[in-house]
Steps between C-alpha positions, in 0.01 A plus 500: 500500500384446141331789317122459453548446125759224549310204356376694198851629431653155546249344260577766238876457543467120483285487186657781301865408468757684288431536130125550528315817403564761768138612475365154587321458832255260663203682345644497148591133539155406623630312805292210629562230758312237701574306817301179549474247782308174524615371159815317394713602205369218278146631536601861442706402196178371344308813600767728354585272204864456599738224396679383816761320286637845407556603862838668552660708780421870471512821698220753465757738351537260206136429419418802284733393219370143512136614509556715191690215334264207548224596745670342802368575847699535820374244753602503866407278796531632857321402822223307324430783253579499129572837338466549125616798288343602273156380602171683463430567866156659474140411427349177376823309441627570850164395643486181293853395595390475866214255450536183705638649820789707363590856594663758275633853511535711190669827417443658161623831360398590145608753240196717576638563851245272665612284792316211663564299814282191540462223755289201393403176674282201401397655169397834655660843509531573871665843488592721207623858482713742304815570707483859375133541601454262794180654632316321219493139613319207346446128558312278741697634800672820382676562832616141557868596482482824698660335805817448292523859377643670810772744397423469127391804302309468175303809421654782299453807717289794391686793349450704816687247715860611476673377814517124427337413169456144372604458138432200278838322554421487872151370429642220284765426764221470756311256277815288465560512875141386556561203270803414713293515816223278360749243369725517807804568282755772433409646160853630444726210600262205449359609164661794319864417574490120522564254220189305402390372157384599157256277312403528134147467362377157403498438125 
């Protein structure tokens, strides 16, 4: 059985390979990702200003160096969903990317220790919450994904709860697991560990 922080820990280990600052983490990096369905790669390349002629094989573990080098994004296609890293998965851009019948999921972690999970459809934010403070929910149907959350734990426990506390790596792991359930994919093997593509920005 995998530990409850497995997906968070795997993402960290995948992104931060040897030679990087030992103090670097997902918060310091400002991690962001989006998963989109209902649009083909040609359309998303226009939305994200990517040059498909630069497409080359790439693992997620290799994208950080390329992103620093030339602004490349990691682009993956699984089960009708397209994942993009980095991609600003929160707010107006996420909402706008779903206009015309698309759906999108976004996960954003910023350097101010804010985290956002968002689900958007047809140009509307359906459900949005902070994985670390899930009782505050927003959107047109804030509890639309609750049926997929069985067994997932998001909220950081109060200080007086000592027997089985939930810390932020477990909350982020739960958000990633929820993305896997919505997309019908295995976040670890289908996305984090699989070879997909890197694409450079359009000139």
